[in-house]
C-alpha positions in Angstrom: 162.4 23.6 65.4 161.5 21.8 62.2 161.4 18.5 63.9 158.9 20.0 66.4 156.4 20.7 63.6 156.9 17.2 62.2 156.3 15.7 65.6 153.2 17.9 66.1 151.8 16.8 62.7 152.3 13.2 63.5 150.6 13.5 66.9 147.7 15.5 65.4 147.3 12.9 62.6 147.3 10.1 65.1 144.6 11.8 67.2 142.5 12.5 64.1 142.8 8.9 63.0 141.8 7.7 66.4 138.6 9.8 66.4 137.8 8.9 62.8 138.0 5.2 63.5 136.1 5.5 66.8 133.0 7.0 65.1 130.7 4.7 63.3 130.4 7.1 60.3 134.0 8.4 60.7 135.6 7.3 57.5 132.7 8.4 55.3 132.4 11.8 57.0 136.2 12.3 56.8 136.3 11.5 53.1 133.3 13.8 52.4 135.1 16.6 54.3 138.3 16.0 52.3 136.3 16.1 49.0 134.7 19.3 50.0 138.0 20.9 50.9 139.7 19.9 47.6 136.6 21.1 45.7 136.7 24.4 47.5 140.4 24.8 46.7 139.6 24.1 43.0 136.7 26.6 43.1 139.0 29.3 44.6 141.5 28.8 41.8 138.9 28.6 39.0 137.3 31.8 40.2 140.7 33.4 40.6 140.5 34.5 36.9 137.6 36.8 37.8 138.4 37.8 41.4 142.2 37.8 41.2 142.4 35.6 44.3 144.2 32.3 44.0 146.0 29.8 46.2 149.1 28.0 45.1 148.4 24.3 44.7 151.2 22.3 46.3 151.5 19.5 48.8 150.8 21.7 51.8 147.7 23.4 50.5 146.3 20.2 49.1 147.0 18.5 52.5 145.5 21.3 54.5 142.4 21.4 52.3 142.0 17.6 52.4 142.6 17.1 56.1 140.8 20.2 57.4 138.2 20.6 54.6 136.4 23.9 54.0 137.7 25.5 57.2 141.2 24.8 56.1 140.7 26.5 52.7 139.2 29.5 54.5 142.2 29.7 56.8 144.5 29.5 53.8 142.6 32.4 52.2 142.9 34.4 55.3 146.6 33.8 55.6 146.9 34.7 51.9 145.2 38.1 52.5 147.2 38.8 55.7 150.6 38.0 54.3 150.4 39.1 50.7 148.5 42.4 50.8 
């Protein structure tokens, strides 16, 4: 089962890389989206002092926020609310 998820991640990464390289502004837009996702993850954790909402910063959350950007951080927050409350 674990190898299925690894294979799915590799295939998804290859498809993402294909479309990023195919677009004329692909790399710039991908890097901007990655920066926005990491900045959103940082903002969530910095505002966690006031709101008591935070996300663990590890390889998975950093990867999701970098690859998926802001929608990835929103999905991480939704999963945090569903499974921890």
